[in-house]
PATORBA-62692 format. One record per residue: x, y, z of N, C-alpha, C in turn; residue in three letters. Coordinates in steps of 0.001 Angstrom, whole numbers, plus 500000, padded with zeros to 6 digits. Each point is the difference from the previous one (the first is absolute). Layout:
N
XYZXYZXYZALA
...
//
This chain:
111
497374505936488638498084501061501708499082499944499766MET
499343499474497841499805500309499325498793498397500253ILE
501102499671499939499307498365499983499694499632501220ARG
500620500522501812499218499580501009498944501396499752VAL
498938500910499784498995500416500012499439499404499422LEU
500748499045499137498314499556498608500155498698500996ALA
499572499909501216499878498881501085499353500852500638ILE
500421500914500551499366500297501273498189500015499999LEU
498821499659498838498897500230499851499195498610500027PRO
501575499094499795499365498335499492500558499744501953LEU
500231501036500580500532499680501841498344500696500336LEU
499839500705499538498795500394501008499487498648499471LEU
499563499683498795498777499227499808499600498430500796LEU
501501499898499789500269498712500897499866500085501268THR
500046500425500849500087500618501482498261500268499761ALA
499409500234499548498554499926500297498935498233499237GLY
500637499068499242500212498741500569499586500368498064GLY
500708500596499418499925499417497846500787499316499990VAL
499947499115499543501457498742499318499699501146498651GLU
501412499886499648500917500279498593499424499627499485PRO
499811501161498102498968499099498507500852499040499295GLN
501289500275500368501027500065498733500876498824500859SER
500988499526499255501666499433500249500706500840500433SER
499979501668499231500686501176500183499964500995501742GLU
498430499509499528499314500357501619500728498936501155ASP
499648499115499976500943499607501004502189500000499460ALA
499878500070499858501420500865500012500065501651500534ASP
499185500170499594500244501285500400499423500411501591ALA
499167498845500278500031499622501251500472499723501135LEU
501202498385499611500907499900500384501325500573500447ALA
500360501063498785500739500973499875499752500558501468LEU
499473500430499742499098501086501494500013499705501080GLY
499976498948499964499908499083501862501608499427500056ARG
500436499800498813501951500568500497500585501388500182GLN
499360500574499320500732501897500191499512499964501548ILE
498258500416500527499835499706501139501116499341500959LEU
499773498312500208501196499008500769501855501389499102ALA
500331500615500256501046500346499171499881500984501338VAL
498475500604500072500481501801500181499467499463501515GLN
499375499011500555500198500020501758500713498869500248ARG
500976499954499049501526499169500038501231501408500798ALA
499148500917499542501017501239500029500021500227500864LEU
498201500519500199500255499988501701500401499612501401GLY
499789498494499438500898499221501468501391499472499587ASN
500262500222499184501911499726499662500142498655501315PRO
499926499934501194500110499562501116499428498059499749ASP
498655499801499359499463499089500018500832498847498480LYS
499919498742500642500690499281499236499553499318498670PRO
498793500724500248499972500053497979499379500753499589GLU
500450501138500347500614502044498760500421499257499583SER
501784499430500166500562499586498815499647499455498808LEU
498990498506500325499141498776498962499086501023498604LYS
499254500273501266499633501055499396500679501478498465ALA
501351500680501115500045500730499169500697499414497534VAL
500570498975501215501288498836499125498528499427498715THR
499029499812501001499045498921498769499898500898498278ALA
499288501405500474499874500834499580501431500757498893LEU
501163500367500914501087500824499200500588498750499427GLY
500125498598500181500400498665499052499059500238498971THR
499285500115499110498933499994499246500454501315498688ASP
500547498869499061500427501092499191499186501026498956SER
498808500210500193499593501140499695499207500424500152ARG
500524500419502020499887500401501027501320500788500708HIS
500363499446499349501777500077501497500731501548499369TYR
499350501190499339500035501131499445499975500621500674VAL
498131499782500095499201500531500911500299500046501334MET
500060498754500918500429499753501508501944500828500272VAL
500268499515498704501614501154500708499767500638499480ARG
499543500999499299500281501475500225498968500367500977GLY
499052499468500924499370500001501328500471499467500442TRP
500618499396501210501091500114499960501151500858500559LEU
500437500504498925501457500745499998499295501334500098VAL
498556500248500026499556501084500154499738500859501630GLN
499639498502500912499599500062500526500975500238501076LEU
501406499220499506501828499721501200500242501428499664LEU
499667500728498267500832501137500480499312501287500515ALA
498601499900500401499696500483501067500159499312501419GLY
499544499568500675500597499357500908501690500316501109ASP
500545500059498237501445500975500093500495500407500221GLU
499096501055499459499749501543500140499287500136501624SER
499856499331500106498911500263501485501315499527501165ILE
500513499300499923501715499046500924500735501402499347ALA
500047500372499288501043501146500182499598501780500452GLU
498633499944499760499686501639501384499886499768501130ALA
500039498605500565500377499480500955501253499648500516ALA
500827501233499193501528499041500727500941499192499884GLY
499240499023499111500395498335499833499806499459500917GLY
498190500502500953500005499362501385498608499502499905LYS
498108499914498970498768499626499812499718498969500937PRO
499241500832499896498796498900500730500635498467499977ALA
499669498752500281499820499254500358499350499207498536GLU
498656500380500727499377499794498111499607500025498857ALA
501368501216500260500451500635498366501081499567499805VAL
501021499829500691501407498528500304499767498585499054ALA
498511499393500871500086498622499563499105500353499056ALA
499026501431499025499364498706498766501362500760499051ARG
501271501343499772501181499452499839500486498574499904ILE
500157499532500741500229498037499554499618500138500071ARG
498820500217499424499316498930499434500121499663498483PHE
499719501633500050499893500233498375500839499928498726LEU
501390499538501060501230500335499917500636498206499484ARG
499247499211501221500242498215499776498775499870498604LYS
498584500929499744499407499524499076500411499984498902ALA
501068501311499898499688500523498552501765498906499591ILE
500287499944501009501615498434499936499261498598499593ARG
498798500172500419499533498396499170498775499780499010ALA
499174500735499675500011500316498807501332500025499135ILE
500072500784499805501777500704499533500830498278499589ASP
500045499054500957500156499174500409500329498726498560LEU
498075500193499757499424498837499498499892500492498815GLU
500448501337499338499730500368498150501331499637499525LYS
//
């Protein structure tokens, strides 16, 4: 979590056209872009590139635990919503549950 917070200022700087000053800055910027791609993927689980974005970051051994934990927590929340809906959640929630299970399996199989 701390690492994610550390890259936010870099994202803001580069959004304004400022270039990273070091290789660490460039690495943090690249990670930030990958995290944003995963966030977009989670909002659009039906798009074909969504699973690719999640597995690209989730299969990187440096970020596997962070991504898997993120996915598991989202899955737990969506499963709770589905259970509260009597097992018949809205299609958007059901689609995200299917996507999250598929994504977790995909990154786990790479490990």
